[in-house]
C-alpha positions in Angstrom: -9.7 7.8 20.8 -12.4 7.8 18.3 -11.3 4.3 17.5 -12.5 3.3 21.6 -15.4 5.1 21.0 -16.8 3.2 18.4 -15.9 -0.3 20.3 -17.5 1.0 22.9 -21.0 1.6 21.3 -20.4 -1.7 19.6 -20.2 -3.5 22.8 -23.4 -1.5 24.2 -25.4 -2.3 21.2 -23.9 -5.7 20.7 -27.0 -7.4 22.7 -29.6 -6.5 20.8 -27.3 -7.5 17.5 -26.1 -10.6 18.5 -28.8 -12.5 16.9 -28.1 -11.0 13.9 -24.6 -11.3 14.1 -24.0 -15.2 14.8 -26.2 -15.3 12.4 -24.5 -13.9 9.7 -20.9 -14.5 11.6 -20.1 -18.0 10.1 -20.9 -16.8 6.5 -19.0 -13.7 6.8 -15.8 -15.3 8.9 -15.9 -18.2 5.6 -15.6 -15.2 2.8 -12.9 -13.0 4.5 -10.5 -16.0 4.9 -12.0 -16.9 1.7 -10.7 -13.8 -0.1 -6.9 -13.8 2.5 -6.0 -17.4 1.0 -6.5 -16.4 -2.6 -5.2 -12.9 -1.8 -2.0 -14.1 -0.7 -2.1 -17.0 -3.0 -2.6 -15.1 -6.4 1.0 -15.5 -7.4 0.8 -19.0 -9.0 -2.1 -17.8 -10.5 -0.2 -14.9 -12.4 -0.8 -14.7 -16.5 1.6 -13.0 -18.8 0.0 -9.8 -17.9 0.1 -9.8 -14.2 3.7 -10.8 -14.1 4.6 -7.4 -16.1 2.5 -5.6 -14.1 4.2 -6.6 -11.1 7.7 -6.6 -12.8 6.8 -2.7 -14.0 6.1 -2.1 -10.3 9.1 -3.3 -9.1 11.0 -1.6 -11.8 9.1 1.6 -11.0 9.8 1.4 -7.2 13.5 0.9 -8.0 13.7 3.7 -10.4 12.2 5.9 -7.3 14.9 4.8 -5.0 16.8 7.0 -6.9 15.3 10.0 -6.6 14.5 9.5 -2.8 17.3 11.6 -1.5 16.5 14.5 -4.0 12.2 14.5 -3.6 13.5 14.4 0.3 15.3 17.6 0.1 12.5 19.0 -1.8 9.9 18.1 0.1 11.4 19.6 3.4 12.6 22.6 1.5 9.6 23.7 0.2 7.3 23.3 3.2 4.6 26.6 4.1 2.1 26.7 6.6 -1.4 26.1 3.8 0.4 22.6 3.1 1.3 21.4 6.6 -2.2 22.1 7.4 -3.4 20.3 4.4 -0.9 18.0 4.6 -2.1 16.4 8.1 -4.3 14.0 6.3 -2.2 11.2 7.4 -2.9 11.5 10.8 -6.4 11.0 10.0 -6.9 9.0 7.1 -5.6 6.4 9.0 -6.4 3.2 11.1 -8.3 4.7 13.4 -10.9 6.3 10.8 -11.1 3.1 8.9 -12.0 0.8 11.9 -14.4 2.8 12.9 -16.1 3.6 9.8 -15.8 -0.3 9.0 -17.4 -1.2 12.2 -19.7 1.6 11.7 -21.1 0.4 8.3 -21.6 -3.1 9.9 -23.3 -2.4 12.7 -26.0 -0.4 10.3 -26.0 -3.2 8.2 -27.1 -5.5 10.3 -29.5 -3.1 12.1 -31.2 -2.2 8.5 -30.5 -6.1 7.5 -29.1 -4.1 4.1 -26.7 -6.3 2.3 -25.4 -4.2 0.0 -23.4 -2.4 2.7 -22.7 -5.3 4.7 -20.9 -6.5 1.7 -19.1 -3.2 1.4 -18.0 -3.3 5.2 -16.2 -7.0 4.7 -15.1 -5.6 1.4 -12.9 -3.0 2.8 -12.1 -5.3 6.0 -10.4 -7.7 3.6 -8.7 -5.2 1.6 -7.4 -3.1 4.3 -6.3 -6.1 6.3 -5.1 -8.5 3.6 -2.9 -5.0 2.1 -1.7 -4.2 5.3 -0.5 -8.1 5.8 1.4 -8.1 2.9 3.0 -4.7 3.7 4.0 -5.5 7.4 5.8 -8.7 5.8 8.2 -6.8 3.5 8.6 -3.9 6.7 9.9 -6.8 8.6 12.1 -8.0 5.5 13.2 -5.2 4.0 14.4 -3.2 7.5 14.8 0.5 5.8 15.5 3.1 7.6 12.7 6.1 7.8 14.0 9.2 6.2 13.7 11.1 10.2 16.5 8.3 11.2 19.4 8.7 8.1 20.7 10.7 5.4 21.0 7.5 3.5 18.1 6.3 1.2 19.8 3.4 0.9 20.1 2.1 4.8 19.0 -1.6 5.6 18.9 -3.8 8.5 16.6 -6.4 7.4 14.2 -8.4 10.2 14.2 -5.2 12.1 11.3 -4.7 13.7 12.6 -1.3 15.4 9.9 1.4 14.0 12.4 3.5 12.9 13.4 0.9 10.7 10.4 0.0 9.2 10.0 2.4 6.3 9.7 0.5 2.9 7.1 0.3 2.2 4.4 3.0 3.6 2.0 1.4 5.7 -0.4 4.9 5.4 -0.3 4.8 1.8 -1.0 0.6 1.8 -4.8 1.5 3.8 -5.2 4.5 1.6 -5.2 3.4 -1.6 -6.7 -0.2 -0.4 -9.8 1.7 1.4 -9.8 4.2 -1.3 -10.2 2.0 -4.2 -12.8 -1.0 -2.7 -15.0 2.8 -1.9 -14.3 4.2 -5.3 -15.8 1.5 -7.2 -19.2 1.7 -5.2 -20.1 4.5 -7.5 -19.7 4.9 -11.3 -18.9 8.7 -10.8 -15.9 11.0 -11.6 -15.9 13.1 -8.7 -16.9 10.4 -6.1 -13.8 8.2 -7.3 -11.6 11.6 -7.7 -12.7 12.8 -4.2 -11.3 9.3 -2.4 -8.5 8.5 -4.9 -7.6 12.3 -3.9 -7.3 11.8 -0.2 -5.3 8.3 -1.1 -2.6 10.5 -3.4 -2.9 12.9 -0.2 -2.1 10.6 2.6 0.3 9.1 1.0 2.5 12.4 -0.5 2.0 13.7 3.5 4.6 10.7 4.4 7.6 12.1 2.5 5.5 15.5 3.3 6.2 14.9 7.1 10.0 13.4 6.1 8.0 9.8 7.0 8.7 7.8 4.5 10.8 7.6 1.4 9.2 8.1 -1.9 9.7 4.5 -3.2 7.6 3.4 -0.2 4.9 5.3 -0.9 4.8 4.1 -4.9 5.4 0.5 -3.4 2.7 1.1 -0.5 0.5 2.2 -2.5 0.9 -0.4 -5.7 -0.1 -2.8 -3.0 -3.5 -0.8 -1.7 -4.0 -0.4 -5.1 -4.1 -4.4 -6.3 -5.5 -5.8 -3.1 -8.4 -3.5 -3.4 -8.7 -4.2 -7.1 -8.8 -8.2 -5.7 -11.2 -7.7 -3.5 -13.4 -5.8 -5.5 -13.6 -8.3 -8.7 -13.1 -11.5 -6.6 -16.2 -14.0 -6.9 -17.3 -13.6 -3.6 -17.9 -10.1 -4.2 -19.4 -9.6 -8.2 -21.5 -7.2 -8.5 -24.2 -6.3 -11.5 -24.4 -2.8 -11.8 -23.0 0.3 -11.1 -24.7 2.9 -10.1 -24.0 6.8 -11.4 -24.4 8.9 -8.8 -23.6 8.4 -4.6 -27.1 8.9 -4.2 -28.9 5.1 -4.6 -28.5 2.0 -3.1 -25.2 0.3 -4.3 -25.7 -2.4 -6.7 -23.4 -5.3 -7.9 -20.8 -5.5 -10.9 -19.7 -8.6 -12.8 -15.6 -8.3 -13.1 -13.0 -10.6 -12.4 -9.4 -9.9 -12.9 -6.0 -10.2 -10.7 -4.5 -7.1 -9.5 -0.7 -7.5 -10.6 
């Protein structure tokens, strides 16, 4: 419903914004697809450190699989009213909020002619879209059954599009970490970063607590979101020169390039 309201707002205001949108749309689309191409082709440019990080991620995910059933039992046996209310966060910090906020940021940037906010909205779009594309590719390939669908953490039916068998990895975790990683880097402030990463961690764990995902699902899902978010932040088209220390002044860019894995 919230996402539909944002779309309605965009439709109503688009005649006013059309000249600005038309003027910058081609550049924005080129940048979006350039970043996407680099994200998806990044393994060919991996250095030894990148392969070490990727191997470590796979290894940690594999170890997490060994305790999936134990963590499921623990999370389902230790529910409280307080945790039930707090861990509803996965209903809110997801695609509707992210799409709505990105659309509003982009609209604001067009109205105010604010290139920093426009850049932020594009980075958020790049991170969430490409992170989720990677996530969906693995989901479809693995066909892992969700914890409410089976008692076994090792039940797979590859190339399955049935929602009940698309558990690995967690899409909520990927989106949460992709979005939080981009926006957390806007300000060099501990509490700002802690808040956004904390929200991502809560969202990821909520998927286990609410019996929607296995623990290893959120481990890999979170890693994908984190790595893609970092890649987008450090992409050559998104370089920033200075990082504000408090979330009050307009964001200023950082010069820092790394490959996320």
